[in-house]
C-alpha positions as CSV (number, residue, x, y, z in Angstrom):
1,X,26.0,61.7,36.8
2,X,27.3,59.2,34.2
3,X,26.9,55.4,34.6
4,X,30.0,53.3,34.8
5,X,30.9,51.3,31.7
6,X,30.2,47.6,31.6
7,X,33.9,46.9,32.2
8,X,34.0,49.3,35.1
9,X,30.9,47.7,36.6
10,X,32.6,44.3,36.3
11,X,35.7,45.5,38.0
12,X,33.6,47.1,40.8
13,X,31.6,43.8,41.2
14,X,34.9,41.8,41.4
15,X,36.3,44.2,44.1
16,X,33.1,43.9,46.1
17,X,33.4,40.1,46.0
18,X,37.1,40.3,47.0
19,X,36.2,42.6,49.9
20,X,33.5,40.3,51.1
21,X,35.5,37.1,50.7
22,X,37.9,37.4,53.7
23,X,34.9,38.0,56.0
24,X,33.2,34.9,54.7
25,X,36.5,33.0,54.9
26,X,37.0,33.8,58.6
27,X,33.3,33.1,59.4
28,X,33.5,29.7,57.8
29,X,36.8,28.5,59.1
30,X,36.8,25.1,60.9
31,X,38.1,25.2,64.5
32,X,41.7,24.3,63.8
33,X,41.9,26.8,60.9
34,X,40.5,29.5,63.3
35,X,43.3,28.7,65.7
36,X,45.9,28.9,63.0
37,X,44.4,32.3,61.9
38,X,44.8,33.6,65.4
39,X,48.4,32.6,65.6
40,X,49.1,34.2,62.2
41,X,47.3,37.4,63.3
42,X,49.3,37.7,66.5
43,X,52.5,37.0,64.7
44,X,51.6,39.6,62.1
45,X,50.7,42.0,65.0
46,X,47.2,42.4,63.5
47,X,45.3,43.3,66.6
48,X,41.9,43.7,64.9
49,X,42.1,40.3,63.3
50,X,43.4,38.6,66.5
51,X,40.7,40.3,68.6
52,X,37.9,39.1,66.2
53,X,39.1,35.5,66.6
54,X,38.8,35.5,70.4
55,X,35.7,34.4,72.3
56,X,33.6,37.0,74.2
57,X,34.8,35.6,77.5
58,X,38.4,35.8,76.5
59,X,37.9,39.4,75.3
60,X,36.3,40.3,78.7
61,X,39.2,38.8,80.6
62,X,41.7,40.7,78.5
63,X,39.8,44.0,79.0
64,X,39.9,43.5,82.8
65,X,43.6,42.6,82.7
66,X,44.5,45.6,80.6
67,X,42.5,47.9,83.0
68,X,44.2,46.5,86.0
69,X,47.7,46.8,84.4
70,X,47.0,50.4,83.3
71,X,45.8,51.3,86.8
72,X,49.0,49.9,88.3
73,X,51.2,51.8,85.9
74,X,49.2,54.8,84.6
75,X,50.7,56.4,81.5
76,X,53.1,53.5,81.1
77,X,50.7,50.6,80.2
78,X,47.9,51.0,77.8
79,X,44.4,50.3,79.0
80,X,43.5,49.0,75.5
81,X,43.1,45.2,75.7
82,X,43.9,44.7,72.1
83,X,47.5,45.9,72.7
84,X,48.0,42.8,74.9
85,X,47.8,40.7,71.7
86,X,50.5,42.3,69.7
87,X,53.3,43.3,72.0
88,X,56.9,42.2,71.7
89,X,55.9,38.7,72.6
90,X,54.2,38.5,69.2
91,X,57.7,38.4,67.7
92,X,58.3,34.9,69.2
93,X,55.0,33.4,68.0
94,X,55.6,30.2,65.9
95,X,53.0,28.3,64.0
96,X,51.8,25.1,65.6
97,X,53.6,21.9,64.6
98,X,50.3,19.9,64.7
99,X,46.7,20.5,65.7
100,X,44.4,17.5,66.5
101,X,40.7,17.9,67.0
102,X,39.9,16.0,70.2
103,X,36.2,16.9,70.4
104,X,34.0,18.6,67.8
105,X,30.4,19.6,68.6
106,X,28.1,22.1,67.1
107,X,29.1,25.0,69.4
108,X,32.3,23.8,71.1
109,X,35.5,22.0,70.0
110,X,38.7,21.0,71.8
111,X,42.0,21.1,70.0
112,X,45.3,19.5,71.0
113,X,48.0,22.0,69.9
114,X,51.6,21.0,69.6
115,X,53.9,24.0,69.1
116,X,57.6,24.3,68.7
117,X,59.4,25.0,72.1
118,X,56.1,24.8,74.0
119,X,54.2,22.2,76.0
120,X,51.4,20.5,74.1
121,X,48.1,21.9,75.3
122,X,44.4,21.6,74.8
123,X,42.5,24.7,73.5
124,X,38.8,25.3,73.6
125,X,37.1,26.8,70.6
126,X,33.5,28.0,70.7
127,X,31.0,29.0,68.1
128,X,30.1,32.7,68.5
129,X,29.1,35.6,66.3
130,X,28.8,33.2,63.3
131,X,32.2,31.6,63.5
132,X,34.7,29.7,65.7
133,X,36.4,31.8,68.4
134,X,39.3,30.8,70.6
135,X,38.4,30.7,74.3
136,X,41.7,31.2,76.1
137,X,41.8,30.1,79.7
138,X,41.6,32.7,82.5
139,X,44.7,33.2,84.6
């Protein structure tokens, strides 16, 4: 097997860095940027990225909600919780007008989010799995 040329090794190293960079970026986002990333992922219908930005508790609630909906309408509603994040409602997602950090601790933050055509609300963000995750309220 032949060894890659120095130029090819450089290109491969650069690609490896680029591949690793987004993961580092998401992991190191401050709480307000994590919320903006969630909004962007939902608007882009990127279920995997949106799911990764949700807290474990929020994910568990969405799994339960999806199972309940699928049981009520078998074959019509998907039991996959991630599908709840990127449905037709994602088309109406608008970026927040302003985000203010009300509280910031080592493992929990509270953001005040002002969005166009929506009430101002407070959003809890928790540190889990090496980064900030949005903890949506149960309903």
